[in-house]
PyMOL CGO cylinders between C-alpha atoms (Angstrom):
from pymol import cmd
from pymol.cgo import CYLINDER

trace = [
    CYLINDER, 139.88, 25.88, 74.55, 138.69, 27.88, 71.58, 0.3, 1, 1, 1, 1, 1, 1,
    CYLINDER, 138.69, 27.88, 71.58, 135.51, 29.97, 71.91, 0.3, 1, 1, 1, 1, 1, 1,
    CYLINDER, 135.51, 29.97, 71.91, 133.78, 30.95, 68.69, 0.3, 1, 1, 1, 1, 1, 1,
    CYLINDER, 133.78, 30.95, 68.69, 132.35, 34.46, 68.38, 0.3, 1, 1, 1, 1, 1, 1,
    CYLINDER, 132.35, 34.46, 68.38, 128.67, 33.57, 67.87, 0.3, 1, 1, 1, 1, 1, 1,
    CYLINDER, 128.67, 33.57, 67.87, 128.53, 30.79, 70.45, 0.3, 1, 1, 1, 1, 1, 1,
    CYLINDER, 128.53, 30.79, 70.45, 127.44, 31.47, 74.04, 0.3, 1, 1, 1, 1, 1, 1,
    CYLINDER, 127.44, 31.47, 74.04, 130.20, 31.39, 76.64, 0.3, 1, 1, 1, 1, 1, 1,
    CYLINDER, 130.20, 31.39, 76.64, 129.82, 28.40, 79.01, 0.3, 1, 1, 1, 1, 1, 1,
    CYLINDER, 129.82, 28.40, 79.01, 128.81, 29.35, 82.56, 0.3, 1, 1, 1, 1, 1, 1,
    CYLINDER, 128.81, 29.35, 82.56, 131.98, 27.91, 84.10, 0.3, 1, 1, 1, 1, 1, 1,
    CYLINDER, 131.98, 27.91, 84.10, 134.12, 30.28, 81.98, 0.3, 1, 1, 1, 1, 1, 1,
    CYLINDER, 134.12, 30.28, 81.98, 132.21, 33.45, 82.87, 0.3, 1, 1, 1, 1, 1, 1,
    CYLINDER, 132.21, 33.45, 82.87, 133.30, 35.82, 85.63, 0.3, 1, 1, 1, 1, 1, 1,
    CYLINDER, 133.30, 35.82, 85.63, 130.00, 37.67, 85.87, 0.3, 1, 1, 1, 1, 1, 1,
    CYLINDER, 130.00, 37.67, 85.87, 126.87, 35.55, 86.25, 0.3, 1, 1, 1, 1, 1, 1,
    CYLINDER, 126.87, 35.55, 86.25, 123.20, 36.36, 86.02, 0.3, 1, 1, 1, 1, 1, 1,
    CYLINDER, 123.20, 36.36, 86.02, 120.99, 35.26, 88.90, 0.3, 1, 1, 1, 1, 1, 1,
    CYLINDER, 120.99, 35.26, 88.90, 119.74, 32.36, 86.78, 0.3, 1, 1, 1, 1, 1, 1,
    CYLINDER, 119.74, 32.36, 86.78, 123.29, 31.26, 85.89, 0.3, 1, 1, 1, 1, 1, 1,
    CYLINDER, 123.29, 31.26, 85.89, 124.48, 31.48, 89.50, 0.3, 1, 1, 1, 1, 1, 1,
    CYLINDER, 124.48, 31.48, 89.50, 121.50, 29.41, 90.57, 0.3, 1, 1, 1, 1, 1, 1,
    CYLINDER, 121.50, 29.41, 90.57, 122.29, 26.74, 87.99, 0.3, 1, 1, 1, 1, 1, 1,
    CYLINDER, 122.29, 26.74, 87.99, 125.98, 26.64, 88.83, 0.3, 1, 1, 1, 1, 1, 1,
    CYLINDER, 125.98, 26.64, 88.83, 125.56, 26.49, 92.61, 0.3, 1, 1, 1, 1, 1, 1,
    CYLINDER, 125.56, 26.49, 92.61, 122.27, 24.60, 92.82, 0.3, 1, 1, 1, 1, 1, 1,
    CYLINDER, 122.27, 24.60, 92.82, 120.38, 27.46, 94.47, 0.3, 1, 1, 1, 1, 1, 1,
    CYLINDER, 120.38, 27.46, 94.47, 116.81, 28.35, 93.54, 0.3, 1, 1, 1, 1, 1, 1,
    CYLINDER, 116.81, 28.35, 93.54, 116.80, 31.76, 91.83, 0.3, 1, 1, 1, 1, 1, 1,
    CYLINDER, 116.80, 31.76, 91.83, 114.06, 33.09, 94.14, 0.3, 1, 1, 1, 1, 1, 1,
    CYLINDER, 114.06, 33.09, 94.14, 116.39, 32.39, 97.08, 0.3, 1, 1, 1, 1, 1, 1,
    CYLINDER, 116.39, 32.39, 97.08, 119.19, 34.30, 95.34, 0.3, 1, 1, 1, 1, 1, 1,
    CYLINDER, 119.19, 34.30, 95.34, 116.86, 37.22, 94.57, 0.3, 1, 1, 1, 1, 1, 1,
    CYLINDER, 116.86, 37.22, 94.57, 115.77, 37.40, 98.22, 0.3, 1, 1, 1, 1, 1, 1,
    CYLINDER, 115.77, 37.40, 98.22, 119.41, 37.21, 99.37, 0.3, 1, 1, 1, 1, 1, 1,
    CYLINDER, 119.41, 37.21, 99.37, 120.32, 40.13, 97.10, 0.3, 1, 1, 1, 1, 1, 1,
    CYLINDER, 120.32, 40.13, 97.10, 117.22, 42.13, 98.04, 0.3, 1, 1, 1, 1, 1, 1,
    CYLINDER, 117.22, 42.13, 98.04, 117.86, 41.73, 101.78, 0.3, 1, 1, 1, 1, 1, 1,
    CYLINDER, 117.86, 41.73, 101.78, 121.66, 42.21, 101.58, 0.3, 1, 1, 1, 1, 1, 1,
    CYLINDER, 121.66, 42.21, 101.58, 122.41, 44.74, 98.81, 0.3, 1, 1, 1, 1, 1, 1,
    CYLINDER, 122.41, 44.74, 98.81, 125.88, 45.43, 100.23, 0.3, 1, 1, 1, 1, 1, 1,
    CYLINDER, 125.88, 45.43, 100.23, 127.26, 41.91, 99.68, 0.3, 1, 1, 1, 1, 1, 1,
    CYLINDER, 127.26, 41.91, 99.68, 130.60, 42.19, 97.87, 0.3, 1, 1, 1, 1, 1, 1,
    CYLINDER, 130.60, 42.19, 97.87, 129.73, 39.82, 95.02, 0.3, 1, 1, 1, 1, 1, 1,
    CYLINDER, 129.73, 39.82, 95.02, 126.72, 41.86, 93.81, 0.3, 1, 1, 1, 1, 1, 1,
    CYLINDER, 126.72, 41.86, 93.81, 127.38, 44.20, 90.89, 0.3, 1, 1, 1, 1, 1, 1,
    CYLINDER, 127.38, 44.20, 90.89, 124.86, 46.38, 89.09, 0.3, 1, 1, 1, 1, 1, 1,
    CYLINDER, 124.86, 46.38, 89.09, 125.22, 46.85, 85.35, 0.3, 1, 1, 1, 1, 1, 1,
    CYLINDER, 125.22, 46.85, 85.35, 122.45, 49.19, 84.28, 0.3, 1, 1, 1, 1, 1, 1,
    CYLINDER, 122.45, 49.19, 84.28, 119.23, 47.52, 85.38, 0.3, 1, 1, 1, 1, 1, 1,
    CYLINDER, 119.23, 47.52, 85.38, 120.85, 44.09, 85.52, 0.3, 1, 1, 1, 1, 1, 1,
    CYLINDER, 120.85, 44.09, 85.52, 122.31, 42.40, 88.60, 0.3, 1, 1, 1, 1, 1, 1,
    CYLINDER, 122.31, 42.40, 88.60, 125.56, 40.55, 87.96, 0.3, 1, 1, 1, 1, 1, 1,
    CYLINDER, 125.56, 40.55, 87.96, 127.14, 38.19, 90.46, 0.3, 1, 1, 1, 1, 1, 1,
    CYLINDER, 127.14, 38.19, 90.46, 130.93, 38.04, 90.58, 0.3, 1, 1, 1, 1, 1, 1,
    CYLINDER, 130.93, 38.04, 90.58, 131.61, 34.32, 90.42, 0.3, 1, 1, 1, 1, 1, 1,
    CYLINDER, 131.61, 34.32, 90.42, 134.94, 34.46, 92.25, 0.3, 1, 1, 1, 1, 1, 1,
    CYLINDER, 134.94, 34.46, 92.25, 133.63, 36.61, 95.11, 0.3, 1, 1, 1, 1, 1, 1,
    CYLINDER, 133.63, 36.61, 95.11, 130.39, 34.63, 95.36, 0.3, 1, 1, 1, 1, 1, 1,
    CYLINDER, 130.39, 34.63, 95.36, 132.34, 31.36, 95.47, 0.3, 1, 1, 1, 1, 1, 1,
    CYLINDER, 132.34, 31.36, 95.47, 134.49, 32.64, 98.36, 0.3, 1, 1, 1, 1, 1, 1,
    CYLINDER, 134.49, 32.64, 98.36, 131.40, 33.88, 100.24, 0.3, 1, 1, 1, 1, 1, 1,
    CYLINDER, 131.40, 33.88, 100.24, 129.42, 30.70, 99.49, 0.3, 1, 1, 1, 1, 1, 1,
    CYLINDER, 129.42, 30.70, 99.49, 132.18, 28.42, 100.84, 0.3, 1, 1, 1, 1, 1, 1,
    CYLINDER, 132.18, 28.42, 100.84, 131.93, 30.17, 104.23, 0.3, 1, 1, 1, 1, 1, 1,
    CYLINDER, 131.93, 30.17, 104.23, 128.14, 29.88, 104.60, 0.3, 1, 1, 1, 1, 1, 1,
    CYLINDER, 128.14, 29.88, 104.60, 126.42, 27.11, 106.52, 0.3, 1, 1, 1, 1, 1, 1,
    CYLINDER, 126.42, 27.11, 106.52, 122.90, 28.44, 105.82, 0.3, 1, 1, 1, 1, 1, 1,
    CYLINDER, 122.90, 28.44, 105.82, 121.66, 30.72, 103.05, 0.3, 1, 1, 1, 1, 1, 1,
    CYLINDER, 121.66, 30.72, 103.05, 118.41, 32.56, 103.75, 0.3, 1, 1, 1, 1, 1, 1,
]
cmd.load_cgo(trace, "trace")
């Protein structure tokens, strides 16, 4: 698949996701994700890039598959 320089990268091809993108991809409300990150800052899929929170898609996917409830 060819990606052109000025076109946005599709979510499913990204490794690092914003909270909004992770919410869209996994069907989780972004306020729930923000609370999860706020209450559990040591989760392995959370990365800080400057003032921005980035979610590692691979690590989040592994963690997400093992959860029965997300609070």
